[in-house]
C-alpha positions in Angstrom: -65.1 -112.6 -10.3 -66.5 -114.4 -13.2 -69.0 -113.0 -15.9 -72.3 -114.7 -15.7 -71.8 -116.3 -19.0 -69.2 -118.6 -17.9 -70.8 -120.1 -14.8 -72.8 -122.9 -16.2 -69.7 -123.9 -17.9 -67.7 -123.7 -15.0 -70.2 -125.7 -12.8 -70.9 -128.4 -15.9 -66.9 -128.9 -15.7 -66.6 -127.4 -19.2 -64.6 -124.3 -18.3 -62.0 -125.5 -15.9 -59.3 -122.6 -16.1 -59.2 -118.7 -16.2 -57.0 -116.1 -17.8 -56.6 -113.3 -15.8 -54.4 -110.2 -15.8 -52.6 -110.8 -12.5 -51.1 -114.0 -11.1 -52.4 -115.0 -7.6 -50.4 -117.5 -5.3 -51.8 -121.3 -5.6 -54.7 -121.8 -3.3 -55.0 -118.0 -2.5 -57.3 -117.2 -5.0 -61.0 -118.0 -4.7 -63.1 -117.8 -7.7 -66.6 -116.2 -7.5 -69.7 -114.9 -8.7 -72.3 -112.2 -8.1 -75.6 -113.8 -6.4 -77.3 -111.0 -7.8 -76.5 -107.4 -9.0 -73.0 -106.4 -9.2 -71.7 -104.7 -6.4 -75.1 -104.7 -4.8 -75.4 -108.5 -3.9 -73.4 -111.1 -2.3 -70.5 -113.1 -4.0 -70.5 -116.9 -4.0 -67.3 -118.5 -4.1 -67.1 -121.8 -5.9 -63.7 -122.6 -7.3 -60.1 -122.4 -6.0 -57.1 -121.6 -8.5 -54.1 -124.1 -8.1 -51.5 -122.5 -10.2 -50.4 -119.7 -12.8 -48.5 -119.5 -16.0 -47.6 -116.4 -17.8 -49.8 -116.3 -21.0 -50.0 -114.4 -24.1 -53.1 -114.2 -26.4 -52.8 -112.2 -29.7 -55.0 -112.8 -33.2 -52.0 -115.4 -34.7 -50.6 -117.2 -31.6 -50.7 -117.9 -28.1 -47.5 -118.1 -25.8 -47.3 -120.1 -22.4 -44.2 -119.5 -20.3 -43.7 -122.8 -18.3 -40.5 -123.3 -15.9 -38.5 -124.6 -18.7 -39.1 -121.7 -21.0 -41.7 -120.2 -23.4 -43.3 -122.3 -25.4 -45.9 -121.0 -28.8 -48.9 -123.1 -28.7 -49.7 -125.3 -31.9 -53.1 -124.5 -33.4 -54.3 -128.1 -31.7 -53.1 -126.9 -28.3 -54.6 -123.2 -28.6 -58.0 -124.6 -29.6 -57.6 -127.1 -26.5 -56.8 -124.3 -24.2 -59.9 -122.4 -25.8 -62.1 -124.8 -25.0 -61.1 -125.5 -21.6 -61.4 -121.8 -21.3 -65.3 -122.3 -22.6 -65.2 -121.3 -26.1 -65.7 -123.6 -29.3 -62.5 -122.9 -30.8 -59.3 -120.6 -30.5 -60.8 -117.7 -32.9 -63.9 -117.6 -30.6 -61.7 -116.9 -27.5 -59.6 -114.1 -29.7 -62.6 -112.4 -30.7 -63.9 -112.5 -26.7 -60.4 -111.2 -25.9 -60.3 -108.3 -28.4 -63.3 -107.2 -27.4 -63.3 -107.6 -23.8 -59.4 -106.7 -23.0 -57.9 -105.8 -26.1 -55.0 -107.4 -27.9 -52.2 -108.7 -27.4 -53.3 -109.5 -24.0 -50.6 -110.5 -21.7 -51.8 -112.3 -18.0 -52.0 -115.7 -16.4 -53.2 -118.9 -17.2 -54.9 -120.3 -13.8 -56.1 -124.1 -13.5 -59.0 -124.1 -10.8 -61.0 -126.9 -9.2 -64.7 -126.7 -7.8 -65.1 -126.5 -4.1 
């Protein structure tokens, strides 16, 4: 489920990925939003995840583990992923993760497409 604050960015094609606590097999993870009040309304599916890579988000760095090894993202790379996640820059993304999940955050970076 996505928080409502991200829905417009997703539908406008600004947010094209999501970072989640768990990995889901490609094509098996549908991305949804509540159509009204959470748990009291229907869910609307609007995207499908394609793959997931292990990721760590912290104040000072971002690691992504590709099949050929772990990569520390450069400042430019971290900012690019933050924009893909719907944030203006990495600092804004870090602040959101700190408040929402705590840091460091270990999870999975999912790329998705609208359906």
